[in-house]
C-alpha positions as CSV (number, residue, x, y, z in Angstrom):
1,M,-10.6,4.9,47.5
2,N,-13.5,3.8,49.6
3,A,-11.7,0.9,51.5
4,T,-8.3,0.6,52.8
5,I,-5.7,-1.3,51.0
6,E,-6.1,-4.6,53.4
7,Q,-9.8,-4.7,52.8
8,L,-9.9,-4.7,49.3
9,A,-7.1,-7.1,49.1
10,A,-8.6,-9.4,51.5
11,T,-11.9,-9.3,49.4
12,L,-10.1,-9.9,46.0
13,E,-8.6,-12.9,47.6
14,T,-11.8,-14.2,48.8
15,A,-13.0,-13.9,45.6
16,L,-9.9,-14.9,43.4
17,G,-8.7,-17.4,45.6
18,S,-5.5,-17.8,47.6
19,G,-2.2,-16.9,45.5
20,S,-4.1,-14.8,43.0
21,V,-3.7,-11.4,45.0
22,T,-0.7,-9.9,46.8
23,A,0.1,-6.5,48.2
24,D,3.4,-7.2,48.7
25,A,5.5,-3.9,47.9
26,S,8.6,-6.2,46.5
27,A,6.2,-7.9,44.4
28,L,4.9,-4.7,42.8
29,A,7.9,-3.5,42.0
30,S,7.6,-4.4,38.3
31,Y,4.2,-2.7,37.9
32,N,5.2,0.6,38.3
33,V,3.2,3.1,35.9
34,D,4.5,6.2,34.7
35,G,5.9,6.6,38.5
36,K,3.1,5.6,40.2
37,S,3.4,2.2,42.3
38,P,0.0,0.1,42.8
39,A,-0.9,-0.9,45.8
40,I,-2.3,-4.5,44.8
41,F,-1.7,-7.2,42.1
42,C,-4.6,-9.6,41.2
43,A,-4.3,-11.9,38.3
44,P,-8.0,-13.6,37.8
45,K,-7.8,-16.9,35.9
46,D,-11.1,-16.6,33.7
47,Q,-13.6,-13.7,32.5
48,D,-15.7,-14.6,35.6
49,E,-13.1,-13.9,38.1
50,V,-12.1,-10.8,35.8
51,S,-16.0,-9.7,36.1
52,A,-15.9,-10.1,40.2
53,A,-12.4,-8.3,40.7
54,L,-14.0,-5.2,38.9
55,R,-17.2,-5.2,40.5
56,L,-15.1,-5.1,43.8
57,C,-12.9,-2.6,42.3
58,V,-15.7,-0.5,41.4
59,E,-17.1,-0.6,45.0
60,A,-13.9,0.7,46.9
61,R,-13.6,3.2,44.1
62,A,-10.0,1.9,43.3
63,G,-8.2,2.6,39.9
64,V,-7.4,-0.6,38.0
65,I,-4.7,-0.8,35.5
66,P,-5.2,-3.8,33.1
67,W,-1.7,-5.5,32.3
68,G,-0.9,-7.8,29.3
69,G,2.8,-8.4,28.6
70,G,3.5,-4.5,29.7
71,T,5.2,-3.9,26.8
72,A,2.6,-1.0,25.7
73,I,2.3,0.3,29.5
74,R,4.5,3.3,28.8
75,L,1.6,4.4,26.2
76,G,-0.9,7.4,27.8
77,N,-1.0,9.9,30.4
78,I,0.0,9.5,34.1
79,P,-2.9,7.6,35.5
80,R,-4.6,9.7,38.3
81,Q,-5.0,6.5,40.1
82,A,-3.3,3.3,40.1
83,D,-4.3,1.0,42.8
84,V,-5.1,-2.1,41.5
85,I,-2.8,-4.3,38.6
86,L,-5.5,-6.6,37.0
87,E,-2.8,-8.7,35.4
88,L,-4.6,-11.0,32.2
89,K,-1.5,-13.6,32.0
90,R,-3.6,-16.7,33.3
91,L,-6.4,-16.2,30.4
92,N,-4.2,-17.6,27.8
93,K,-5.7,-20.1,25.9
94,L,-7.0,-20.8,22.5
95,I,-10.8,-21.1,22.6
96,E,-10.8,-22.0,18.9
97,H,-9.2,-22.0,15.4
98,D,-11.5,-22.5,12.3
99,D,-8.9,-22.6,9.6
100,A,-11.5,-23.2,7.1
101,N,-12.7,-19.9,7.6
102,L,-9.5,-18.4,8.5
103,T,-10.4,-17.0,11.5
104,A,-9.2,-17.9,15.6
105,S,-10.6,-17.0,18.9
106,A,-8.1,-16.7,21.9
107,Q,-8.1,-15.5,25.5
108,A,-6.9,-12.1,25.8
109,G,-3.7,-13.4,27.9
110,I,-2.0,-15.4,25.4
111,K,1.1,-14.2,24.0
112,V,1.4,-13.0,20.5
113,V,4.3,-15.3,19.8
114,E,2.4,-18.6,21.4
115,L,-0.6,-18.0,19.1
116,Q,1.4,-17.7,15.8
117,Q,3.3,-21.0,16.6
118,I,-0.2,-22.5,17.4
119,L,-1.9,-21.1,13.8
120,G,1.5,-22.0,12.3
121,Q,0.6,-25.6,12.2
122,Q,-2.3,-25.2,10.2
123,R,-0.2,-22.8,7.8
124,Q,-1.7,-19.9,9.1
125,F,-0.7,-16.5,11.0
126,L,-2.4,-13.9,12.4
127,P,-0.9,-10.7,10.4
128,V,-0.5,-8.2,13.4
129,E,3.3,-7.7,14.5
130,P,3.5,-5.6,17.8
131,P,6.9,-5.1,19.3
132,R,8.0,-7.8,21.5
133,P,5.6,-10.6,20.5
134,D,7.2,-13.0,23.0
135,L,5.9,-10.5,25.5
136,A,2.9,-8.7,24.1
137,T,-0.8,-10.2,24.6
138,I,-3.3,-10.1,21.9
139,G,-5.7,-8.5,24.3
140,G,-3.2,-5.8,24.9
141,T,-2.5,-5.6,21.1
142,A,-6.1,-4.7,20.4
143,A,-6.6,-2.4,23.4
144,A,-3.6,-0.4,22.4
145,N,-4.4,-0.5,18.7
146,I,-1.0,-1.7,17.7
147,N,-0.3,-2.4,14.3
148,G,3.0,-3.6,12.6
149,P,4.6,-3.1,9.2
150,R,2.9,-5.1,7.1
151,R,-0.4,-3.4,7.7
152,M,-0.5,-1.9,4.0
153,L,-1.2,-5.6,2.4
154,Y,-3.3,-7.0,5.3
155,G,-4.9,-4.2,7.3
156,G,-4.8,-3.3,11.0
157,V,-6.1,-4.5,14.5
158,R,-9.3,-2.9,13.6
159,D,-9.9,-4.4,10.2
160,L,-8.7,-7.8,11.8
161,V,-10.8,-7.9,15.0
162,I,-14.0,-9.5,14.1
163,G,-15.2,-10.2,17.7
164,M,-14.3,-9.9,21.3
165,K,-15.4,-10.4,25.1
166,V,-15.2,-7.7,26.9
167,V,-15.8,-6.9,31.1
168,L,-17.0,-3.7,31.8
169,A,-16.1,-1.5,34.9
170,D,-18.9,-2.7,36.8
171,G,-18.6,-6.6,36.1
172,Q,-21.0,-6.9,33.2
173,Q,-20.0,-9.5,30.9
174,I,-20.7,-8.4,27.1
175,K,-20.1,-10.0,23.6
176,A,-19.3,-7.8,20.3
177,G,-19.1,-9.1,16.9
178,G,-18.9,-13.0,16.4
179,K,-16.8,-15.8,14.7
180,V,-17.0,-15.2,11.1
181,V,-16.2,-12.4,9.0
182,K,-19.7,-11.1,7.9
183,N,-21.3,-11.0,11.6
184,V,-22.0,-7.2,11.9
185,A,-25.8,-6.1,11.3
186,G,-25.4,-2.8,13.5
187,Y,-23.2,-0.9,15.2
188,D,-19.7,-2.6,15.0
189,M,-18.5,-2.4,18.9
190,C,-15.1,-4.3,18.4
191,K,-13.9,-0.9,16.9
192,L,-15.0,1.0,19.9
193,F,-13.1,-1.2,22.1
194,V,-10.1,-1.6,19.7
195,G,-7.3,1.5,20.8
196,S,-9.6,2.5,24.0
197,L,-6.3,1.5,25.9
198,G,-8.7,-0.4,28.7
199,T,-10.6,2.6,29.4
200,L,-14.1,1.5,28.5
201,G,-13.5,-2.4,29.6
202,V,-11.5,-5.2,30.1
203,I,-11.0,-7.3,26.8
204,T,-11.2,-10.8,28.0
205,E,-11.4,-13.0,24.5
206,V,-10.6,-11.8,20.9
207,T,-11.6,-13.0,17.4
208,F,-9.1,-12.5,14.7
209,K,-9.3,-12.9,10.7
210,M,-6.1,-15.3,9.6
211,A,-4.3,-15.4,6.4
212,P,-2.1,-18.1,5.1
213,I,1.3,-18.2,5.9
214,P,3.1,-17.1,2.4
215,E,5.1,-19.3,0.4
216,S,7.9,-17.2,0.0
217,A,9.4,-13.8,1.5
218,A,12.1,-11.5,0.7
219,T,12.9,-7.7,1.1
220,L,14.8,-5.6,-1.1
221,V,16.7,-2.8,0.2
222,A,17.6,0.5,-1.4
223,T,20.2,2.8,0.0
224,G,21.4,6.2,-0.9
225,P,20.0,9.9,-0.6
226,L,16.6,10.2,1.1
227,S,15.0,12.2,-1.5
228,R,15.7,9.4,-4.3
229,G,14.4,6.7,-1.6
230,L,11.2,8.9,-1.1
231,Q,11.1,8.8,-5.0
232,L,11.2,5.2,-5.1
233,V,8.7,5.1,-2.8
234,D,6.2,7.4,-4.8
235,Q,7.2,5.0,-8.0
236,L,6.0,1.8,-6.0
237,M,3.0,3.4,-4.5
238,Q,1.9,4.5,-8.1
239,S,2.8,1.1,-9.5
240,T,0.7,-2.3,-9.9
241,L,2.8,-4.3,-7.6
242,L,1.5,-5.3,-3.9
243,P,4.4,-5.2,-1.4
244,A,3.8,-6.6,2.0
245,A,5.4,-3.2,3.4
246,V,7.5,-0.8,2.4
247,A,9.5,1.3,5.1
248,V,11.7,4.2,5.1
249,V,14.5,4.0,7.6
250,S,17.3,6.8,8.5
251,A,20.5,6.3,9.2
252,E,21.6,4.2,12.2
253,A,17.6,3.4,12.6
254,T,17.9,-0.3,12.1
255,G,21.5,-1.1,11.5
256,V,20.8,-1.6,7.3
257,D,23.2,1.4,6.8
258,S,25.2,3.5,9.3
259,V,25.5,6.5,7.0
260,R,22.6,6.5,4.3
261,P,18.7,6.3,4.7
262,A,17.0,3.3,3.4
263,V,13.8,1.7,1.9
264,A,13.2,-1.6,2.6
265,V,10.7,-3.3,0.2
266,R,9.1,-6.5,1.4
267,A,7.4,-8.5,-0.6
268,E,5.5,-12.1,0.3
269,G,3.2,-14.6,-1.7
270,F,4.2,-17.4,-4.1
271,E,7.7,-17.2,-5.4
272,D,6.9,-16.1,-9.0
273,A,5.2,-13.1,-7.6
274,V,8.4,-12.2,-4.9
275,A,10.5,-12.8,-7.7
276,R,8.4,-10.3,-9.9
277,H,8.2,-7.8,-7.2
278,L,12.0,-7.8,-6.4
279,R,13.0,-7.4,-10.1
280,Q,10.8,-4.4,-10.3
281,A,11.5,-2.8,-7.6
282,Q,15.6,-3.3,-8.3
283,E,15.0,-1.6,-11.8
284,L,13.1,1.1,-10.1
285,A,16.0,1.6,-7.5
286,G,18.5,1.7,-10.0
287,R,16.7,4.4,-12.4
288,M,16.8,6.6,-8.7
289,G,20.7,5.8,-8.5
290,L,20.2,3.9,-5.4
291,R,22.2,0.9,-4.4
292,A,19.8,-2.3,-3.9
293,E,20.4,-5.6,-2.4
294,V,17.9,-8.6,-1.7
295,L,17.7,-9.8,1.7
296,R,16.1,-13.7,2.6
297,E,15.8,-16.0,5.3
298,E,17.9,-14.7,8.3
299,T,18.6,-11.1,7.3
300,H,15.1,-10.6,5.5
301,R,13.4,-11.7,9.2
302,S,15.9,-10.0,11.2
303,L,15.7,-6.4,9.4
304,W,11.5,-6.3,9.8
305,E,11.8,-7.6,13.7
306,Q,14.4,-4.8,13.9
307,I,11.7,-2.2,12.0
308,R,8.8,-3.6,14.0
309,D,10.4,-3.1,17.4
310,F,11.6,0.2,16.6
311,G,11.3,2.6,19.7
312,S,10.2,-0.1,21.9
313,S,13.5,-0.8,23.9
314,G,12.5,1.5,26.8
315,E,15.5,3.6,26.7
316,A,14.5,6.5,24.3
317,V,11.3,8.9,23.8
318,A,9.4,7.4,21.2
319,Y,6.8,9.3,18.9
320,R,4.1,8.5,16.4
321,V,3.4,11.0,13.8
322,T,0.0,9.7,11.8
323,V,-0.7,11.6,8.5
324,P,-2.3,11.1,5.1
325,V,-0.3,8.8,2.9
326,A,0.5,11.4,0.2
327,S,1.7,13.9,3.0
328,L,4.3,11.0,4.1
329,A,7.4,12.2,2.0
330,D,7.1,15.8,3.5
331,V,6.7,14.9,6.6
332,V,9.7,12.5,7.0
333,E,12.0,15.2,5.0
334,T,11.3,17.6,7.3
335,I,11.9,15.5,10.4
336,D,15.1,14.3,8.6
337,R,16.0,17.9,8.3
338,W,15.8,18.6,11.9
339,S,17.2,15.7,13.3
340,R,20.8,16.5,10.9
341,S,20.5,20.3,11.5
342,E,19.5,20.5,15.3
343,R,18.3,17.6,17.6
344,A,19.2,14.2,16.5
345,A,16.7,11.4,16.4
346,R,16.4,8.3,14.3
347,F,12.9,7.4,12.4
348,V,11.1,4.6,10.5
349,A,8.5,5.7,8.0
350,H,5.8,3.1,6.7
351,A,4.4,4.5,3.5
352,G,1.7,2.4,3.3
353,S,-0.2,3.8,6.6
354,G,1.1,7.3,6.7
355,T,2.8,6.3,9.9
356,V,6.3,7.7,11.4
357,W,8.1,6.5,14.4
358,I,10.6,9.0,15.8
359,A,13.0,7.8,19.0
360,S,15.3,10.0,20.3
361,A,17.3,10.8,23.6
362,A,15.2,10.6,26.5
363,D,16.7,14.2,27.2
364,P,15.1,17.8,27.3
365,A,16.4,18.0,23.4
366,G,14.2,15.2,23.3
367,A,11.5,16.2,24.7
368,A,11.3,19.2,22.5
369,W,10.8,17.2,19.6
370,F,7.0,16.8,20.7
371,P,5.3,20.3,20.2
372,R,7.2,20.5,16.8
373,L,6.0,17.2,16.0
374,T,2.2,18.0,16.7
375,A,2.3,21.4,14.6
376,L,3.8,19.6,11.5
377,A,0.9,16.7,11.7
378,K,-1.7,19.4,12.1
379,E,-0.4,21.1,8.9
380,Q,-0.7,17.7,7.4
381,R,-4.2,16.9,8.5
382,G,-2.6,14.0,10.9
383,H,-1.6,13.8,14.6
384,A,1.2,13.2,16.4
385,V,1.4,11.1,19.9
386,M,4.1,10.7,22.6
387,V,4.0,7.2,22.8
388,A,6.8,6.4,25.4
389,A,8.7,9.0,27.7
390,P,9.9,9.2,31.4
391,P,7.1,10.3,33.4
392,E,8.7,13.9,33.8
393,F,8.7,14.3,30.2
394,K,4.4,13.9,30.6
395,Q,4.0,16.0,33.5
396,G,1.5,19.0,32.3
397,V,1.7,17.2,28.8
398,D,-1.3,15.5,27.0
399,V,0.4,12.6,25.0
400,W,-2.1,12.0,22.6
401,G,-2.0,15.8,21.2
402,A,-4.6,18.2,20.8
403,P,-8.3,16.6,21.5
404,P,-10.2,15.7,18.8
405,E,-13.7,17.5,17.8
406,S,-15.3,14.2,18.8
407,L,-14.2,14.9,22.3
408,S,-17.7,15.2,23.8
409,I,-18.9,12.0,22.3
410,M,-15.9,10.1,23.9
411,R,-16.5,11.8,27.4
412,E,-20.1,10.7,27.0
413,I,-19.1,7.3,26.0
414,K,-16.5,7.0,29.3
415,R,-19.4,8.1,31.3
416,Q,-21.6,5.2,29.9
417,F,-19.3,2.5,30.0
418,D,-17.0,3.5,33.1
419,P,-19.2,5.9,35.1
420,H,-17.1,6.1,37.9
421,A,-13.8,6.3,36.3
422,I,-12.0,3.5,37.3
423,L,-10.5,2.0,34.3
424,N,-6.8,3.4,33.3
425,P,-8.2,6.8,34.9
426,G,-7.0,9.3,33.0
427,R,-4.9,7.5,30.7
428,F,-6.3,8.4,27.7
429,I,-7.3,11.4,25.5
430,A,-8.1,14.6,27.5
431,G,-7.4,12.5,30.7
432,L,-10.1,10.2,29.9
């Protein structure tokens, strides 16, 4: 840093106002990032104050950690610097809800659950389901590119974000996309910031596509041998059915069954369509020799909340393996075999997106999963990420796995947007 902590805290307080900045160690204790304690906390109230804070931080060469709800803060490498926490909780307003065009714009700090409650008044919802939505913010969800179980029907964050406002490291305020669905005439800059983990700029406002709240929803849970469950998934994917989500869960992963794996098929829409999905899925499960049960109302909601929150408790090591959908069965069977024979782990696999989440104990055996998962993903033309782990497990490891062929392009983009590398320094791929 080019200034002392006291000097930077004083200039930030002058810019943001009294009560918006603190350097008190006890107040900062809950903002620890992978074992690194920040020196300053600031909470700007609007985009202009975010801009002012970043200008001062870049002048001081202070490392800035953008903070939404803190639910994804374990994602990423250990930061090189963690001088300033920039919390966006005061940017928490709905800017506009165009219910006729199914779009909504909101400030980055609004909690996902709060936004859903507002949208629900017009029978609409945001089809993004980050873990712990009572804490997760829409800005953090976009920055970390956190999708949910229903991605196979509604699309992921990159599909749903159509506009945003961002403050760059030097304080420059920019806009990308717009407030209508067909708004991109050139480069879609939104896709650059979605999933960038706050390393290119601080997202201050996001515009999403909405969806109508379905009239009815229910789940078919089929339990039995994993091989037969995967056959059911294959049959479902080849059928004319359009389930909202299909998840394969290991025994004890969600409380569905403590002994046998299960396949959860979520159907939603008009009641007639839901009934047809359940009936045909149940028939397929019966042919596979699987035990089938229909869940509605509270049991249905509870199951998908557990699937949504899987691996986010903070007590386990969590991994994410993403492979082509056609390779999912092979990956799941391999992970299940490893777990049963050597190292106990639980998993949830999302059939529609080719994503497998694995949770293991925070011990050396749990840490040993990463190189094996990385090799397995590479064999299947995918990749593996250590999503959450104690700092000691991250030492000397790139949690994003092997860098992509596009790394040189990524480095140049980082240099252009954040030349002094103050935004989440070192947290992204290959230490970007």
